[in-house]
VOBA-1610 file (N, C-alpha, C; in pm, whole numbers, padded with zeros to 5 digits, always signed):
BEGIN
Met+02290+02713+04866Met+02376+02763+04761Met+02347+02686+04632Val+02329+02756+04523Val+02306+02694+04394Val+02440+02680+04325Thr+02472+02559+04283Thr+02599+02535+04214Thr+02569+02487+04073Ala+02675+02473+03996Ala+02658+02423+03860Ala+02599+02282+03859Trp+02613+02211+03971Trp+02566+02073+03978Trp+02428+02062+04040Ser+02367+02173+04078Ser+02238+02167+04146Ser+02129+02101+04063His+02133+02118+03931His+02028+02057+03849His+02051+01907+03830Val+02169+01857+03863Val+02199+01715+03847Val+02174+01640+03977Phe+02199+01706+04091Phe+02187+01640+04219Phe+02075+01700+04301Asn+02008+01613+04374Asn+01906+01656+04469Asn+01949+01594+04601Gly+02020+01672+04683Gly+02081+01614+04802Gly+02200+01530+04759Ser+02207+01407+04805Ser+02317+01320+04764Ser+02274+01218+04660Thr+02150+01229+04611Thr+02099+01135+04513Thr+02103+01197+04373Pro+02173+01135+04278Pro+02175+01191+04144Pro+02034+01192+04085Val+02002+01302+04020Val+01873+01315+03952Val+01904+01348+03807Val+01902+01249+03721Val+01935+01271+03581Val+01820+01222+03496Asp+01751+01317+03433Asp+01644+01280+03342Asp+01694+01299+03199Ala+01612+01272+03101Ala+01653+01281+02961Ala+01701+01421+02925Glu+01632+01525+02972Glu+01670+01662+02940Glu+01806+01696+03000Thr+01829+01656+03125Thr+01957+01683+03190Thr+02069+01608+03120Ala+02044+01483+03085Ala+02147+01403+03020Ala+02190+01466+02889Val+02098+01523+02814Val+02132+01586+02687Val+02217+01710+02710Ser+02182+01791+02810Ser+02255+01915+02834Ser+02376+01896+02923Tyr+02391+01781+02984Tyr+02497+01755+03081Tyr+02635+01784+03025Asp+02666+01730+02907Asp+02798+01749+02850Asp+02828+01897+02826His+02727+01971+02789His+02748+02112+02756His+02767+02197+02881Arg+02694+02169+02987Arg+02694+02258+03102Arg+02781+02212+03218Met+02830+02092+03217Met+02896+02039+03336Met+03048+02036+03323Ser+03107+02137+03266Ser+03252+02135+03253Ser+03322+02189+03377Asp+03251+02256+03467Asp+03310+02310+03589Asp+03235+02260+03711Met+03308+02233+03819Met+03245+02203+03948Met+03340+02249+04058Thr+03284+02286+04169Thr+03367+02331+04280Thr+03441+02213+04341Ala+03548+02243+04412Ala+03624+02138+04480Ala+03535+02066+04581Thr+03447+02139+04647Thr+03356+02078+04744Thr+03262+01981+04674Asp+03202+02024+04562Asp+03113+01935+04488Asp+03188+01813+04435Ala+03312+01833+04389Ala+03391+01721+04338Ala+03416+01619+04448Arg+03445+01668+04568Arg+03468+01577+04682Arg+03340+01503+04719Glu+03229+01576+04725Glu+03103+01515+04767Glu+03042+01424+04662His+03074+01446+04535His+03014+01368+04426His+03123+01314+04334Phe+03225+01254+04395Phe+03341+01211+04318Phe+03307+01109+04209Ser+03223+01010+04240Ser+03193+00909+04138Ser+03120+00971+04019Glu+03035+01070+04044Glu+02966+01139+03934Glu+03065+01224+03854Ala+03161+01285+03923Ala+03263+01363+03854Ala+03348+01273+03764Leu+03382+01155+03815Leu+03457+01059+03732Leu+03376+01018+03610Ala+03249+00992+03629Ala+03163+00955+03516Ala+03157+01068+03414Ala+03143+01191+03461Ala+03137+01306+03371Ala+03268+01322+03295Ser+03380+01293+03361Ser+03510+01310+03295Ser+03531+01210+03182Ser+03451+01105+03177Ser+03462+01011+03065Ser+03402+01070+02938Arg+03321+01175+02953Arg+03260+01241+02837Arg+03332+01369+02798Glu+03389+01437+02896Glu+03460+01563+02871Glu+03542+01596+02995Pro+03644+01682+02980Pro+03718+01723+03099Pro+03627+01795+03198Val+03646+01767+03325Val+03572+01836+03431Val+03672+01926+03503Phe+03650+02055+03496Phe+03739+02150+03561Phe+03695+02170+03705Ile+03788+02157+03797Ile+03762+02176+03940Ile+03798+02321+03972Thr+03705+02389+04037Thr+03729+02530+04070Thr+03742+02550+04220Arg+03818+02650+04255Arg+03831+02693+04395Arg+03825+02845+04393His+03731+02900+04465His+03711+03046+04468His+03688+03102+04328Gly+03618+03024+04245Gly+03581+03069+04112Gly+03689+03054+04006Lys+03806+03002+04042Lys+03915+02985+03946Lys+03939+02837+03921Arg+03962+02802+03796Arg+03993+02664+03761Arg+04131+02629+03816Val+04139+02524+03897Val+04266+02485+03960Val+04311+02345+03918Ala+04222+02266+03860Ala+04257+02130+03819Ala+04157+02084+03713Ala+04195+01978+03644Ala+04105+01918+03545Ala+04103+01767+03567Leu+03985+01711+03565Leu+03966+01568+03579Leu+03942+01514+03438Val+04034+01429+03391Val+04025+01372+03257Val+04050+01222+03264Thr+04017+01152+03158Thr+04044+01009+03157Thr+04195+00985+03146Ala+04239+00869+03189Ala+04380+00833+03180Ala+04424+00832+03034Glu+04338+00783+02945Glu+04371+00779+02802Glu+04392+00921+02748Phe+04303+01013+02782Phe+04316+01152+02737Phe+04446+01212+02789Tyr+04474+01190+02917Tyr+04595+01243+02977Tyr+04719+01190+02906Gln+04723+01060+02882Gln+04840+00999+02817Gln+04858+01055+02676Arg+04748+01069+02602Arg+04757+01127+02467Arg+04806+01271+02473Ala+04760+01348+02570Ala+04800+01487+02583Ala+04949+01498+02615Val+04997+01414+02707Val+05139+01416+02743Val+05223+01377+02623Glu+05183+01274+02551Glu+05258+01232+02432Glu+05260+01342+02327Ala+05148+01411+02307Ala+05142+01520+02209Ala+05236+01635+02250Leu+05238+01667+02380Leu+05329+01772+02427Leu+05475+01732+02409Glu+05506+01606+02440Glu+05644+01558+02422Glu+05683+01561+02275Asp+05591+01521+02187Asp+05619+01527+02043Asp+05643+01670+01998Ala+05563+01764+02047Ala+05579+01904+02010Ala+05714+01958+02059Glu+05754+01918+02179Glu+05885+01960+02231Glu+05998+01903+02145Asp+05985+01778+02102Asp+06086+01716+02018Asp+06097+01789+01884Val+05984+01824+01825Val+05983+01895+01697Val+06049+02032+01714Ala+06016+02103+01821Ala+06075+02234+01847Ala+06227+02223+01864Ala+06272+02121+01937Ala+06415+02101+01959Ala+06486+02067+01827Ala+06423+01985+01745Ala+06482+01949+01615Ala+06492+02072+01525Arg+06386+02153+01524Arg+06389+02275+01442Arg+06498+02370+01490Ala+06512+02383+01621Ala+06616+02470+01676Ala+06754+02418+01639Ala+06773+02288+01646Ala+06902+02230+01611Ala+06933+02250+01463Leu+06833+02235+01378Leu+06855+02255+01235Leu+06885+02401+01202Ala+06835+02492+01282Ala+06855+02635+01257Ala+06990+02685+01310Glu+07061+02604+01387Glu+07190+02646+01441Glu+07292+02664+01330Asp+07376+02766+01348Asp+07486+02788+01255Asp+07598+02691+01287Gly+07684+02668+01191Gly+07799+02582+01215Gly+07789+02455+01133Pro+07898+02383+01131Pro+07901+02261+01050Pro+07816+02150+01111Ser+07766+02067+01024Ser+07692+01948+01067Ser+07790+01835+01091Ile+07752+01742+01176Ile+07835+01625+01201Ile+07770+01509+01125Pro+07845+01448+01035Pro+07788+01336+00958Pro+07745+01221+01050Trp+07637+01154+01011Trp+07580+01045+01090Trp+07683+00935+01117Glu+07765+00905+01020Glu+07866+00800+01037Glu+07965+00837+01149Val+07999+00965+01162Val+08090+01010+01268Val+08021+00998+01403Val+07893+01036+01409Val+07818+01026+01535Val+07811+00880+01580Lys+07778+00790+01486Lys+07771+00647+01521Lys+07907+00595+01569Ala+08013+00635+01505Ala+08146+00590+01547Ala+08181+00643+01685Asp+08148+00771+01710Asp+08174+00829+01842Asp+08098+00757+01953Leu+07978+00707+01921Leu+07895+00638+02020Leu+07923+00488+02025Gly+08017+00442+01942Gly+08050+00300+01939Gly+07944+00216+01870Leu+07867+00276+01782Leu+07761+00206+01713Leu+07798+00163+01571Ala+07915+00202+01527Ala+07955+00171+01389Ala+08035+00044+01382
//
């Protein structure tokens, strides 16, 4: 069976020449779950350059990314949720509660 990783691996030994290394980032964004299991260290190495999508039955089911990328993505999503919630709160009808009243209610004044 020819997989997306066939040009990188020859059996269980990585085969990476200059031409493959140049095209690696462009072509290696997907790998099957079987290939990911059999070549996990190579998948981890590839994920340091770009996300590696793990496929099962031809569908992307997971992404292998660096911890730093994941943390930045989660923080960005949380920030976006906070902005959306703030905009929704500002758009609500009704009177505003002054900050001094909120602080007093919370025992912060």
